[in-house]
N, C-alpha and C positions, 0 to 999 in steps of 0.2 A: 746418479743416472745422468742422462745426457739431455740435449735439446734438439728440436727438429724444426726445419723450415720446409714448408710445402708451397711450391710454385705451381701455378695452374693458369690456364686460360679461362675465358668465360664458359660456363656450362660444361665443365669437364668432370663435375662431381667431386672436385678437389676439396671443397669445404666439408662435404659429407665425410670424406675419408679422414680429414683432419679431426673432426669432432669425434668420430668413432674410435680413432686411434688414441686420442687423448683420454677418452672414457676407459678404454681397455688398459692403458698404461697408468692411469691415475694422474695424468698431466693436466696442466691448465692449457686451454686452447684460446689463443688471442688472434684477432684480426682487425676489425674496424675500431676496436677499443683504442688502438694506438693512435689513429687519426683523431678520434674524439678527445683523447687526453691531450694530444698535442695542440689541438684547436683551443681547448680550454686554457692550457698553460700559457700559451703565447698570444691568446686573443686573436686568432686568425680564423676566418671562415673555413668551415670544413671543406667546401667545394674547391677552394684555392689549394688546399693541401692535396686533395685527391688528384686534381689536375697536374700538380707539380710532379707526382710520382706515376702518372699514367700517360698524359698527353705528350706527344712528340714535341720537342722544343721548337719554338718559332724563331724567326730571325731576330725579333726584338728581344726575346729571352736571352739570346747569345750575347747581346751587347749590354743588357741591363742587369744581368745576373739575378733577375727576380726570383727564379725558382731555386737557385742555390741556397738561399736562406731557408726556404720552406723545407727543402730536402735535408738540410743540416738539422733542423728541428725534429723532423720525423726520424732520421737516423739515430739521433741521441735517445729518443723515446724507445725505439725498437731495441737498441742495444742495452738500455737500462733494464728492460724486461727480460731480455735474453741472457743477462748475466746469471739469472736464476737457473737452476736445473729444473727438470721435469716441466718443460713448457714446449708447446707447439705454436709456431707463428705461421698462419696461413693468410697471406695478404700480399699486397704489392711491395716489391723491392727488397724484402727481407733477406733473400739469399745473396744479394749483391753486397750487403753490409757485413756479412759474416763468412764470406766464402773462404777465408784463410784460417778459420778456427777449426782445428782438427776434430774436436769432440761433438761438433754439431752435424747431425745427419741432414743432408740436403736432398730433397725429393722433388721430382718433377712429375706431375700428373698430366697424362695426355688422354684425349678422347677422340673418337671418330668424328670427323667434321660433320657428317650427315646427322649424327645424333645430336650434336651441338645445335645444328640448324633447327631440328625438330623442337628442341627445348626452347629456343628463342622464339619460334613461331607460336608455341603454346602460351608462353608468358606474355608476349606483346600482341598476340592476335594479328599477326602480319603474314605476308606471303613468304614462300621459301626463298624467293629472290631477294626480298628485302632483308630477311634474317641473315642470309649468307653475306650480303653486303655489309651489314652491321658487324658481324663477327670478323670478317676480313679486315675491316677498318680498325677494329679494336686490337687485333693481333699485330697489325702493322704499326700502330701507335706504340705499343709496348716494345716492339723490336727496335724502332727508331730511337725511342727513349734510352734504352740500354746502350745502344751503339754510340749515341751522342755523349752520354755522361761517363760510360765506363769502357767503351770500345769493345763491347762483347755483345753477342747475339743470344737472346734468351732461349733460342731453339737449339743451341749448342749443347749436346748431351754431356760433354766433358765438364760442364759446370756443376753437375749433380752427382751424388753418390748412387742414387736410384732414379731410374726413369720407368714409370709404370703406365701402361696403356690399359685404361679401364675397359676398352672394347674386348681385350683379350683375357681379362680376368674381372671378377666381380669387385664391388666395393669392399666386401668382407675379405676377399683374397688380398686386396691391396693393403688393407689394415693389418692383416696377419704378416705380410712381408715386411712392412715398416716396423711393426712391433718386435719382430724377431731380429731385424737388422740393427736397430738402435741399442739392443742389449749386447751386441758383440763387443769384445774387448777394445777394438779400435775406437769406438765411439764413447768410451768412458773418459770422463775428465781426468786430466793429470794436473799436477802443479804448474807445469809449463803452459798447458793449454788454458788453464784458468787465468794465468798471468797475462797471456796474450789477449784474452777476452776483456780483462780489466783495462789493459792499455788501449784497446780499441774503443771501449766506452769512454775512457778519459779523453782520447783524441777527439771524439765526437762532442764531448762537453766543452773542450777548449774551442772548437770551431763554432759552437753555438755562442760562446762568449764574445767571439771576434767577428763573426760573419757579417753583422750589420755595419761594422766599421770598414771592413775590407773583404768583399766576397771572394776574391781570387786568391785564396790561401789553401794550402794543404797542411795537414797536421799529422805528425807521427809521434807516438809516445812509446817509450821503452823503459819499463820499470819506473814509471812515474816521471821520467824526464821527457819534456815536450820539445819538439823541434817544429817550428812553424816556418813554412817556406812561402815566399811571395815575390812579386815584382813591385817596384815603386819608383816614382820620380823623386830624386834626392832633394830637389829644390822645393818640393811641395809636401812631402810626406815623412820627412825625417822625424818630426815630433810625433806623428801618428804611430810610427813604428815603435818608438820608445814606449808610448802609452799601451800599445797592444801587448808588448812583452810583460809589462807590469800586470795587466788584466789576466793574461794567461797564467802567470805565476801564482795568482790568487785563487785559481780554480781548485776546489777541494780535491785532494789526491795528487795534485801536481807538486813535485818537489822543486823543480826548476824548469823554466821555459826560456828558450833561446830563439830569436828570429834569425832566419837565414834569408837575406834579401838580395835579389839581383836588381841593382840600381839601373834605371834607364836615364840616359842623358837627353834632356829635351832638345829637339831639333828646331833651330830658329827658322 
């Protein structure tokens, strides 16, 4: 069987859809567990991890690379779990990390804004104006986050295989559509798609091993061969680059790791 990611805004009933679909398919449904496991594994406060994959980046973030490390940790944990079949991830950022994996069904759940406002009002005991302001801010934060890190807009329907509007159909209808779609031949794992998923996870593991040493890296893995790209000042970082290549080569599952460095010449 396959795996599913469900992307949703606040109060769209996306979590309810995910849980019911998982129950019907016999899948595991994960969400906040990823953050909790990452927090425990890397000894990072949960609130910092949530902010890293939700709040729009600040000017300081762009220079300090603070959130890149947290996102790398979260990505590795999500991909570790998504390597398994029969799983639904309903949480922040999951669809960004697996968007090129053929056998993973990617779903976006929408809901009428007025319905979302009513739910926020009931939960927080606030006015319609206050609830609308909170939801608009939340939606904007998520949009700016994805545009800054990945250059894409979460509202773009082309990112998803299915876009379901809960106002036009019930939760049960949405579950039925998802369950039928994920069983289509297109979403069944193949040897090639499983290899692509494995390489994606290995790339995330390599980044975790290196990101504290040098945050501005990208990692690609193909059939266990890792290519790490970065920029560096030759006079200051040549020893660090050699060290990073050795660390990456030691990551379990990596057969060979090579650094591709664009050297910067210091300006006097």
